[in-house]
Phi, psi and omega in degrees: 000317174311307187299321184292319181289324177303321180295317179296313177302319174301313185296318178293324179290324180297311176291332180288317188283314184258016183208171173256018177285124186291131166226160175302135187285135180241137179301133180284088170234166188299318186289336174280341178265000193305313192247014187303309183298328177310322184263005173307311179304331176310330174299311180305325177294308183301316174304316182299309178309312180301313174299325176299316176296315180297323179293316172306314176300310180303324177285322182292311184271350179075044175305151178276168184291336180284318179292320175296319180287335177289324178289323178299325179283311196274325181298323182294327180292317180291316183297320180279355180074020178058029181287333182276333175291322180303321181287324175303310179299313186300320184288329175292317175303310189296315182300315183302334183280353181045033183272178173295161177306315182302315177292329182293317172301330178287320178301320174303328181276339177297121182296336187289149172266128176265165183299323178297328178295312174307311175301307179301324178289323189289313181303322184292311176290325173301315182296309183299324181288315187298316173290328179288336179280356173276353181264133177277156180283070183239161187290333172299309179308299180300331174295315177290325178298311182300319171301323179301320184286329171291314181299313181304325182277328172302309183295317178304316180289315181299325177291323180298322186270330182279324189269143179300145179273157177275350183226152179268350182233163173111175184303316178303316175299322182300319175298325178291329189265349189235103179063023185306309183303315187293312180301321178294323174295322176293317171301321173300310179302313180296328179286318178305303187299313180301323181288321177301317179305301188295322172299328180288328186290307173189109183308315181300317177296316185290321181294319182290320175288323175291321178301308176295328173296326179285330177286321176301318172304313188291323184282340181296329186298300181298332179292308181293326182295301186285329185268330190232350178083011183146170180292156168211173174298323183288330176284336174294318184292327183293312177297322179298316183288321180294320174297316181293323173295314174308316183293318178299322183285331178291322177298314182294315179303313180297318187293320182295314187294299187270324184096128182263000000 
C-alpha cells in the first residue's frame, strides 16, 4: 500500500511541477519523488488531449490556419506553465554571454530576463506558428503532435537522468540519486509505446519527428558538457522546446514531400 501511495504521489508531483493542471498538493520528500520522472510524459498526454479539443473546435467552428496554428504553438506552453520555455530563455541568455561555463551556470540561476531571451522566445513562437499553420486540422495531425509532446518528455527525462549534471545539489541531482535506473527503464518503455502509437497514426511523420528528436538528444550531450559543464533543469527545458519545434518542422516537411 505504501508503494502504491508513493507512486500516486509521484504522479501528482510530476503533474504539479511540470504543468498548470491542478492536483492535490504533495509534500516534497525523497520517497514521493522516487517515480516522479516516470510520470513526466503524462503531461504530454494531457497536452495531447487539450490539442485534440482544440482541433475539434477548429474543425467545428471553421478556424483559419493562423488561429489553428497559434493554438498548436501556445496551448502546450500554457498547459506546461511555461516551465520549459523558462529554461529555453535562460539558456539563450547564458549562451549569448559567450562566457565561461561557470559564468553561464550563474546566468542560468539569475531570475532576471535578458534581451536575448526575449528575442529568442519571439523567434521561437513566430517559427512554431509559421510551420504549424501549414498543418491541417486533422486527427492524424493532432495524433502525431500529441505523440510528439509525449516523446519529447520521454527524451528530456532520459537526458536528464543519463547525462552527467553540472551541479551536485538541486532537484536534478535528487532525480539522479533516487531510483534513476528504474526511471530510465520506464521512460524507455514509454518512448517505445509512444513511437508505436505515432507509427500507427502515420509512419513517415513518426519516423521524421522521432528521428530529429533523437538527433537533438544526441547533440544535447556535447552542448551541455562543453558549454555548461553538464546537464541542468534549464538545459532539459531548452532541449524539450527545441525538440518540439524541430518535430513540427520535420512533420511539415514530410507532409509537403510525401503528402498526408
